[in-house]
Each structure stands twice: as structure tokens, then as C-alpha cells.
C-alpha positions in Angstrom: 44.4 23.9 -19.4 44.2 21.7 -22.5 44.5 18.6 -20.2 41.7 19.9 -18.1 39.4 20.4 -21.1 40.3 17.0 -22.4 39.3 15.4 -19.0 36.1 17.4 -19.1 35.2 16.3 -22.6 35.8 12.7 -21.5 33.4 13.0 -18.6 30.8 14.7 -20.6 31.0 12.0 -23.3 30.5 9.3 -20.6 27.5 11.1 -19.2 26.0 11.6 -22.6 26.5 7.9 -23.4 24.8 6.8 -20.2 21.9 9.0 -21.2 21.7 7.3 -24.6 22.1 3.8 -23.2 19.6 4.5 -20.4 16.7 5.9 -22.4 17.1 5.7 -26.1 15.6 2.6 -27.8 18.0 0.3 -29.8 17.8 1.3 -33.4 21.1 0.4 -35.0 23.5 -0.4 -32.2 23.8 -3.9 -30.7 25.4 -2.4 -27.5 22.7 0.0 -26.4 20.4 -1.8 -23.9 17.9 0.2 -21.9 20.0 -0.1 -18.7 23.7 -0.5 -18.6 26.2 -1.4 -15.9 29.8 -2.4 -15.6 32.9 -0.3 -15.6 34.4 2.1 -18.1 37.8 1.2 -19.5 40.3 4.1 -19.1 41.9 5.2 -22.3 45.3 6.8 -22.7 44.3 8.5 -26.0 41.2 10.5 -26.8 40.6 8.6 -30.1 38.0 5.9 -29.9 36.6 6.9 -26.5 32.9 6.5 -27.4 33.4 3.1 -29.1 35.4 1.9 -26.1 32.8 3.0 -23.6 30.0 1.4 -25.6 31.8 -1.9 -25.8 32.6 -1.8 -22.0 28.9 -1.5 -21.0 27.1 -4.6 -20.1 23.3 -5.2 -20.2 21.3 -5.5 -17.0 20.5 -9.2 -16.7 17.0 -8.4 -15.3 15.9 -6.5 -18.5 15.8 -8.1 -21.9 18.2 -6.2 -24.3 16.3 -3.9 -26.7 12.9 -5.2 -25.6 10.5 -2.4 -26.5 8.0 -3.7 -23.9 10.4 -2.7 -21.2 10.1 1.0 -22.0 7.6 3.3 -20.4 5.4 5.5 -22.6 5.9 9.2 -22.2 2.3 9.3 -21.0 2.4 6.4 -18.6 0.9 8.4 -15.8 -1.9 9.8 -18.0 -2.6 6.2 -19.3 -3.2 5.0 -15.7 -5.3 8.0 -14.8 -7.4 7.5 -18.0 -8.3 4.0 -16.8 -8.9 4.8 -13.2 -10.4 8.3 -13.1 -14.0 7.7 -14.4 -14.9 5.7 -11.3 -13.4 8.2 -8.8 -15.8 10.4 -6.9 -15.8 13.3 -4.5 -17.9 12.9 -1.3 -19.4 15.6 0.9 -21.3 14.9 4.1 -23.4 17.7 5.6 -25.3 17.8 8.9 -27.8 20.3 10.1 -26.6 22.0 13.3 -26.2 25.4 14.9 -22.6 25.7 13.6 -23.2 23.8 10.3 -21.0 20.7 10.1 -19.5 19.2 7.0 -16.8 16.7 6.0 -15.4 15.8 2.6 -13.2 13.2 1.0 -12.9 10.9 -2.0 -14.0 7.4 -3.0 -14.3 5.0 -5.9 -17.2 3.1 -7.5 -16.9 -0.6 -6.8 -19.9 -2.1 -8.6 -22.5 -1.3 -11.3 -25.3 -1.3 -8.6 -23.7 1.8 -7.0 -21.6 0.6 -4.1 -18.8 3.1 -3.3 -15.7 2.6 -1.2 -14.2 5.3 1.0 -12.7 5.9 4.5 -14.8 5.6 7.6 -13.5 9.0 8.9 -14.8 10.7 5.7 -18.5 9.8 6.5 -18.6 9.2 10.3 -20.3 12.6 10.7 -23.4 11.0 9.5 -23.7 9.2 12.8 -23.4 12.4 14.9 -26.2 14.8 15.9 -29.9 14.6 15.3 -30.4 17.0 12.4 -30.9 16.3 8.8 -27.9 14.7 7.1 -27.0 14.4 3.5 -24.3 12.6 1.5 -23.6 14.2 -1.9 -21.4 12.3 -4.4 -19.9 14.2 -7.3 -18.8 12.1 -10.2 -15.6 12.6 -12.2 -17.6 14.3 -14.9 -19.1 16.8 -12.4 -22.6 15.2 -12.0 -23.9 15.4 -8.4 -25.8 12.4 -7.0 -27.3 11.3 -3.7 -26.0 8.4 -1.6 -26.4 6.7 1.8 -23.9 5.2 4.1 -24.5 1.4 3.8 -22.0 0.3 6.5 -18.9 1.6 8.3 -16.0 0.0 10.2 -14.0 2.5 12.2 -11.3 0.0 13.2 -10.2 -0.6 9.7 -11.2 2.9 8.6 -13.3 1.5 5.7 -16.8 2.5 4.7 -19.2 1.5 2.0 -21.8 3.9 0.5 -24.7 3.2 -1.9 -25.9 5.5 -4.6 -29.7 5.8 -4.3 -30.4 7.2 -7.7 -28.9 4.5 -10.0 -31.0 4.0 -13.1 -32.1 0.5 -14.2 -30.1 0.5 -17.4 -27.4 2.9 -16.2 -23.8 1.8 -17.0 -21.8 3.2 -14.1 -18.0 3.3 -14.5 -16.4 0.9 -12.0 -12.8 0.5 -10.7 -10.5 -2.4 -11.6 -9.3 -4.1 -8.4 -5.7 -5.1 -8.4 -3.5 -7.2 -6.1 -1.6 -5.3 -3.4 0.1 -8.5 -2.3 2.4 -8.4 -5.4 3.6 -4.8 -4.8 7.3 -4.2 -4.5 9.1 -1.2 -3.0 10.0 1.3 -5.7 7.0 0.7 -7.9 5.2 3.7 -9.4 1.8 4.5 -8.0 -0.8 7.3 -8.7 -3.2 8.8 -6.1 -6.5 10.2 -7.3 -9.0 12.2 -5.3 -10.2 15.7 -4.2 -7.6 17.2 -1.9 -9.1 20.4 -0.2 -12.2 19.8 -2.5 -10.1 20.3 -5.6 -11.8 17.6 -7.7 -10.1 15.4 -10.2 -6.6 15.8 -8.7 -3.8 13.4 -9.5 -0.4 12.9 -7.7 2.4 10.5 -8.5 5.1 8.7 -6.5 6.5 5.4 -5.6 5.8 2.7 -3.0 8.2 3.4 -0.2 7.3 0.3 1.8 4.7 -2.4 1.0 3.8 -3.3 4.6 4.2 -0.7 7.3 2.5 -2.1 10.4 0.0 0.0 12.3 2.0 -0.4 15.6 4.9 1.5 13.9 2.5 4.4 13.4 1.3 4.5 17.0 -2.0 2.7 16.2 -1.8 0.2 19.0 -5.3 -1.3 18.6 -5.0 -1.6 14.9 -3.6 -4.9 13.5 -3.5 -3.7 9.9 -0.6 -2.9 7.7 -0.4 0.0 5.3 1.3 0.8 2.0 3.7 3.7 2.5 4.1 6.0 -0.5 5.6 9.4 -1.2 2.7 10.3 -3.5 1.0 13.3 -2.0 -2.1 12.4 0.0 -3.8 15.5 1.6 -7.0 16.3 3.4 -9.8 15.4 1.0 -7.7 12.6 -0.7 -8.9 10.2 2.0 -10.9 7.3 0.6 -9.7 7.8 -3.0 -7.8 5.0 -4.9 -4.1 4.4 -5.0 -3.5 2.8 -8.4 -0.7 1.1 -10.2 0.4 1.9 -13.8 -2.3 -0.4 -15.1 -4.9 1.8 -13.4 -5.8 -1.0 -11.0 -6.7 -0.1 -7.4 -4.1 -1.4 -5.1 -4.9 0.7 -2.0 -7.3 3.2 -0.4 -5.7 6.5 0.4 -6.0 7.0 4.1 -3.6 9.3 6.0 -0.4 11.3 6.0 2.1 12.3 8.7 1.3 15.9 9.6 4.1 18.4 8.9 6.0 15.9 6.8 6.3 15.6 3.0 6.5 12.2 1.3 5.0 10.2 4.2 1.5 9.0 3.1 -0.3 5.7 3.8 -2.9 3.7 2.1 -4.9 0.6 3.1 -3.8 -2.4 1.0 -6.7 -3.4 -1.2 -6.2 -7.1 -0.4 -7.0 -6.4 3.2 -9.7 -3.9 2.4 -11.5 -6.3 0.1 -12.2 -8.7 3.0 -13.6 -5.8 5.1 -15.7 -4.5 2.1 -17.3 -7.8 1.4 -18.3 -8.2 5.0 -19.7 -4.7 5.1 -21.7 -5.2 2.0 -23.1 -8.6 3.0 -23.4 -8.3 6.9 -23.1 -4.5 7.4 -20.5 -5.3 10.1 -17.1 -7.0 10.3 -16.9 -10.2 12.3 -13.3 -10.3 13.6 -11.3 -13.3 14.9 -9.9 -13.2 18.4 -7.0 -15.0 20.0 -6.3 -12.6 22.9 -2.6 -11.6 22.5 -0.7 -8.6 21.0 2.5 -8.9 19.2 5.2 -6.6 17.8 8.4 -7.1 15.7 11.7 -6.7 17.5 15.3 -6.6 16.1 17.6 -9.0 17.8 21.4 -8.5 17.3 23.4 -11.6 17.1 27.1 -11.8 16.4 28.0 -14.0 13.5 30.1 -16.9 14.6 32.8 -16.9 11.9 32.9 -13.3 10.6 32.5 -11.6 13.9 30.0 -9.2 12.4 26.7 -8.1 13.9 23.6 -9.6 12.3 20.1 -8.2 12.8 17.3 -10.7 13.1 13.6 -9.7 13.2 11.7 -11.6 15.9 7.9 -11.4 16.5 7.3 -11.2 20.3 4.2 -11.4 22.3 3.8 -8.1 24.3 0.5 -8.8 26.0 -1.8 -11.7 26.7 -5.4 -11.0 27.9 -6.6 -13.0 30.9 -9.1 -15.7 30.0 -8.5 -15.4 26.3 -7.8 -18.4 24.0 -4.1 -17.5 24.0 -4.1 -17.4 27.8 -5.7 -20.8 28.0 -3.2 -22.2 25.6 -0.3 -21.1 27.9 1.2 -18.2 25.8 3.0 -15.7 27.9 4.4 -12.2 27.5 7.9 -12.3 26.0 7.3 -15.5 24.0 8.9 -15.4 20.5 6.6 -16.7 17.8 8.8 -18.8 15.5 6.2 -21.0 13.7 2.6 -20.7 12.7 0.9 -23.7 11.2 4.3 -25.3 10.8 5.6 -22.4 8.7 8.5 -20.1 9.7 7.4 -16.7 11.0 9.3 -13.9 9.4 6.9 -11.0 9.9 3.7 -10.0 11.6 2.0 -10.4 8.2 2.7 -14.1 8.2 0.7 -14.5 11.4 -2.2 -12.3 10.4 -2.5 -14.1 7.1 -2.9 -17.4 8.9 -5.4 -16.0 11.3 -7.5 -14.5 8.5 -11.2 -13.8 9.3 -12.5 -17.4 9.7 -14.0 -18.2 13.1 -13.6 -21.6 14.7 -10.4 -22.8 12.9 -7.5 -24.1 14.9 -4.0 -22.5 14.6 -0.7 -24.0 15.8 2.1 -21.9 17.2 5.7 -22.8 17.8 7.4 -20.5 20.4 10.7 -19.8 22.0 10.7 -19.0 25.7 13.9 -18.0 27.5 16.0 -19.2 24.6 14.4 -22.7 24.6 11.9 -24.0 22.1 8.6 -24.9 23.8 6.0 -27.5 22.6 3.5 -26.5 19.9 0.6 -24.5 21.2 -2.9 -24.9 19.8 -5.3 -22.0 19.7 -8.9 -22.0 18.4 -10.0 -18.7 16.8 -13.2 -17.3 18.3 -15.3 -14.2 17.6 -13.9 -11.0 19.0 -15.8 -9.4 21.8 -17.9 -6.3 21.1 -15.9 -3.1 20.6 -12.6 -5.1 20.6 
């Protein structure tokens, strides 16, 4: 019994020490970094256990020892919300009909002249029916305002609204736009919006994956990628901002998997910004067109020396449209894309980034066909056909 209690005390001491080393700032001990690793030396005697455990811990090389800037404030979520929330709005679209139709969602103010970003599916009701339609925007402080749909793009699920009652000298709160390209899996994020019309709601989570391709979600005609997060995004959150801990918008809350918890998706702001600029300037999105569809495949190869299976991601062409630039260049279904503009292809994102939205530029592809490398193929980007 005494021996059991002694072992219990030792374990409790170790747990307590990990708690101290993990979260308490370094006041007077040189051996208490924020995060610790390494093993714990076993002791034959109970005396000196704490001192021995402390000396055996080693600092995480990725975190500076005792650097106060590495610690999160107890109010780190509130700090992000305080920065982002003033520019977040609730959107309600109503349409006169026999049944009385309405839709709602969220959005965020992009500019001082009253442009607001939201999801296309939040406001598409405005294009249905012949009755009177109205777009009401409720600010974070509760003030209700009138807006109009400036432009909409159903394929990307992005829409731009415009407040129609902005005063000449009015100082609208605007969102700070971040950089979704620098996101890493595991980063903290905050979703803001009006789920079920419950305004000024905040949820918190992490980035589960930085680039989940639309094809993995069953969206075959969508070439976009999404930020996957476990922050709760529910009906009414759509169109609201997903922000980082600086309060910067890094995504547009878009959808969730029905019946599942912790599976929500946001449009990366880097992608959305290109769409938004085109909608503001052109009221439509001019898309590039090459004429082929692609998807990632996992190829299993046996390592030559270790005899272990090694998974390699390959980007394969799954369809080539007849008469398209890709068809004319000789690309075929089953070809593996290994190079784009002389750079190695590691993901679908690599190819999409090279294609971009510029019409008329020339793109080179290196492909493998039947295990053999084929000559470089040159394809000129053209404007996508209507309703593509």
C-alpha cells in the first residue's frame, strides 16, 4: 500500500510539473520553458524527484525559452473578435410572394464606400420571382440599413453587396484582409456571423486542413479549394468571416457537412479576393479555360531498399473536352501531370496557381503517359465558354 501511494505521488508530481512547464511563465527558474520534451529519469529514491524532473526536461527548439511573446493572452479569442466584429453584418433578403420567401446569412464590410462580401447562396433569392425584393443589412451595433446586390458568382459562391445609404462623411468599419496562403493546419481560427439569425455569434476552432479540394466534397464542376475547420459554421453563418488571431479575414464561411460536427468549410480569402475584385469592377468573373479536368490520385510504390510501401500523390487528367485547347495540344485522359511551367507538380493547387485568371497566356505541361515521359505540351489559356 505504501509503495502504491509512493508511485501515485511520483506520477502526480510529474503531471503537476508538466502543467507548470507547459503554461507558467519563467519567473525564477532557468529550466521552465513554455513547452518541454525529453524523457524523465527514473529515481530509486523519492528525495529530489522534482529537481531531477526539472533538469531532465529540454526546451522545444521551435519556441524561444522564456520568450513572453510566445504566450497567448487569456483573452486571445476576445482580442480577435474585438478587431473583426465591428465590420460583420447580418443579411436578410425578402421577396414578395404568395408564401412569403426570405433568406438570411452573414457578411463583412470590405470598403468605406459600402461594399459587403457574402456568399452567393445567401442572396440568390433576389433573382427569383417578380415581386418586390429587399436586402436588409444589420450592423454589429444593431443598426438596420438598405443594400443592393452589386454582383454575384454562383460558381465560386461569392457575392458583393453595396450599401445604398452611406453618408458622405460616414466612417464605416471595414475588415482587415489577411493571407490564407500562409495558413497551417492546427492554427486557431474564429468564425463570426449570425447562425439561425442569432446576431453577433462567435465560434472558435482550428484549421483542420488548409486546402480541401472541391472534388473531395463532391463538387465536380468547382475547381476551388476550401479551408476545413472544426469551428462551428451553421445556417446563417454563411458569408461571415473566418479570422485568425489577429482578427484578419482569412476565409469566407461557406458550408458544413450536414449531420456531422466539426466539418465546416470556408472559401480562402486569397482565392475570393480575385473573384471579389472582378465582381466589383466587371460585375462578372472572366474565367480561364483549358478544357480538361484533373484529380489527385495516390500511387503506391514499393521502396527499393526498405521494402516498405510509399504513397505518392499524382495529379491525373480524368477528362479532356473535345475541341478544347487541351485536346488540340494532345492531352489525353489518364495522363499524369508532372510539370507545369517547368515546376514540379505536387498538388492541384500548383496547377491552379499557374493558370490563374489571366486570359491569353501560354502554359507548359510535362506529362507521363503509360509510365513514359512525353514531350512538353503547350496550351494557351482562353476565355471559358458561357455557363462553364
